[in-house]
C-alpha positions in Angstrom: -6.2 28.5 32.4 -3.2 30.5 33.4 -2.9 34.0 31.7 -0.5 33.8 28.8 -0.7 30.0 28.7 -1.3 28.8 25.2 -4.3 26.5 24.6 -3.4 23.6 22.4 -5.9 23.2 19.6 -7.2 19.7 18.8 -5.9 18.5 15.5 -8.3 17.5 13.0 -8.7 13.7 12.9 -6.5 12.0 10.0 -9.0 9.5 8.5 -9.3 7.7 5.2 -10.4 10.7 3.2 -7.3 12.6 4.5 -5.0 9.6 3.6 -6.6 9.4 0.1 -6.1 13.3 -0.4 -2.5 13.1 0.7 -1.7 10.1 -1.5 -3.2 11.8 -4.5 -1.2 14.9 -3.8 2.1 13.2 -3.2 1.9 10.8 -6.2 0.2 13.4 -8.6 3.2 13.5 -10.9 4.2 9.9 -11.0 3.5 7.3 -13.7 3.3 3.6 -13.5 6.2 1.5 -14.6 4.7 1.0 -17.9 4.2 4.7 -18.3 0.7 4.2 -19.5 -1.2 5.2 -16.4 -1.0 7.6 -13.4 0.8 5.8 -10.3 -1.8 6.7 -8.0 -4.2 4.2 -9.5 -2.1 1.4 -7.8 -2.4 2.6 -4.1 -6.2 3.6 -4.7 -6.7 -0.1 -6.1 -4.9 -1.6 -3.1 -6.8 0.5 -0.7 -10.3 -0.3 -2.5 -9.4 -4.0 -2.5 -8.8 -3.9 1.3 -12.2 -2.4 2.0 -13.4 -5.6 3.9 -10.7 -5.1 6.4 -11.5 -1.7 7.8 -10.5 1.9 7.4 -7.1 1.6 9.1 -5.9 -1.1 6.7 -7.2 0.8 3.8 -5.3 4.0 5.1 -2.1 1.8 5.1 -2.9 0.6 1.7 -3.2 4.0 0.1 -0.2 5.2 1.9 2.0 2.2 1.5 4.4 3.8 -1.0 4.3 7.4 0.4 7.4 7.3 2.5 9.4 5.2 0.1 8.6 7.2 -3.2 7.9 10.8 -2.0 9.5 13.3 0.3 7.0 12.6 3.0 8.6 11.7 6.3 7.4 9.5 9.2 7.3 12.7 11.5 5.1 14.6 8.9 2.5 11.8 9.1 2.6 12.0 12.9 2.2 15.8 12.5 -0.9 15.3 10.3 -2.5 13.2 13.0 -2.0 9.8 11.6 -2.3 7.1 14.1 0.7 5.2 15.3 -0.7 2.0 14.4 -1.0 3.1 10.6 2.5 4.7 10.8 4.1 1.5 12.1 2.5 -0.4 9.3 3.4 2.0 6.7 7.2 1.7 8.1 7.0 -2.0 7.9 6.2 -1.7 4.2 8.8 1.0 3.3 11.9 0.0 1.7 15.3 0.6 3.7 18.5 1.0 1.8 20.4 -2.2 1.3 17.5 -4.4 2.2 16.7 -7.5 -0.1 13.3 -7.8 -1.5 12.8 -11.1 0.7 14.0 -9.2 3.8 11.4 -6.6 3.1 8.7 -9.2 2.8 9.9 -10.8 6.1 9.7 -7.4 7.8 6.3 -6.8 6.4 5.1 -10.0 7.9 6.0 -8.8 11.5 3.1 -6.4 11.4 -0.5 -7.6 11.1 -1.8 -4.7 8.8 1.4 -4.6 6.9 1.2 -8.2 5.8 -2.3 -7.8 4.6 -1.4 -4.7 2.7 1.8 -6.4 1.3 -0.5 -9.2 -0.1 -2.9 -6.7 -1.8 0.0 -4.8 -3.2 1.6 -8.0 -4.5 -1.6 -9.2 -6.1 -2.1 -5.8 -7.8 1.3 -5.8 -9.1 0.8 -9.3 -10.3 -2.5 -8.8 -12.0 -2.4 -10.1 -15.5 -4.1 -6.9 -17.0 -1.0 -5.0 -15.5 1.5 -7.6 -16.7 0.0 -7.6 -20.3 1.1 -3.8 -20.6 4.8 -4.8 -19.7 7.5 -6.2 -22.1 7.0 -9.9 -22.0 10.6 -10.5 -20.3 9.5 -7.8 -17.6 6.2 -9.5 -17.2 7.8 -13.0 -16.7 10.2 -11.7 -14.2 7.3 -9.9 -12.3 5.2 -13.0 -12.4 8.1 -15.0 -10.9 9.0 -12.3 -8.3 5.6 -11.8 -7.0 4.9 -15.6 -6.8 7.9 -16.2 -4.7 7.0 -13.2 -2.4 3.4 -14.6 -2.0 5.1 -18.0 -1.0 7.2 -16.1 1.7 4.1 -14.2 2.9 2.2 -17.4 3.3 4.9 -19.3 5.2 3.5 -20.1 8.6 0.4 -18.3 7.9 -2.3 -20.4 6.1 -5.0 -17.8 7.1 -3.2 -15.2 5.1 -3.1 -17.6 2.2 -6.9 -18.2 2.4 -7.5 -14.6 1.9 -5.6 -14.2 -1.3 -8.3 -15.3 -3.7 -10.9 -12.7 -2.3 -8.3 -10.0 -2.7 -7.2 -11.2 -6.1 -10.9 -11.2 -7.2 -11.6 -7.8 -5.7 -8.4 -6.4 -7.6 -9.6 -7.9 -10.9 -12.9 -6.3 -10.6 -11.3 -3.0 -9.9 -9.1 -3.3 -12.9 -12.0 -4.2 -15.2 -13.9 -1.1 -13.8 -11.0 1.3 -14.3 -10.3 0.1 -17.7 -13.7 -0.1 -19.1 -13.5 -4.0 -19.5 
């Protein structure tokens, strides 16, 4: 080492625990659309449903709405030590201004991790326990919206469609656990 030269300290590894803590902090004051539960329950359920897919996909699951719904930036995620692979998947799931919902689905399909997380996100949003808490017309709209989105996700990807029943079952179990059913 040369005198006066700064030594770069290694960053702590950004892992699933880090992602969970970050999501909890960022979503702490947000409520679900029904107003009946903390919003953080949604990304946590998505993350838990994705457990069979590994830690990176779970990180994307818990972080999937952070860039869209909070003040967190892509650069801040990078500075925290989040991997480029996870950041790219979160970006593929992040709404951009003026983009249609179908275009968002198509963009998510371009990233392997993002399309799996999008499926889990969709199935969580379309869960009947959640829909039962909405006004009937809102629930009907959501059912239709998420069914159409799944059809778009499954286009040209039968393997993804094959994974839907397992994810749907895992999400139903998580809802039952969380709601004491």
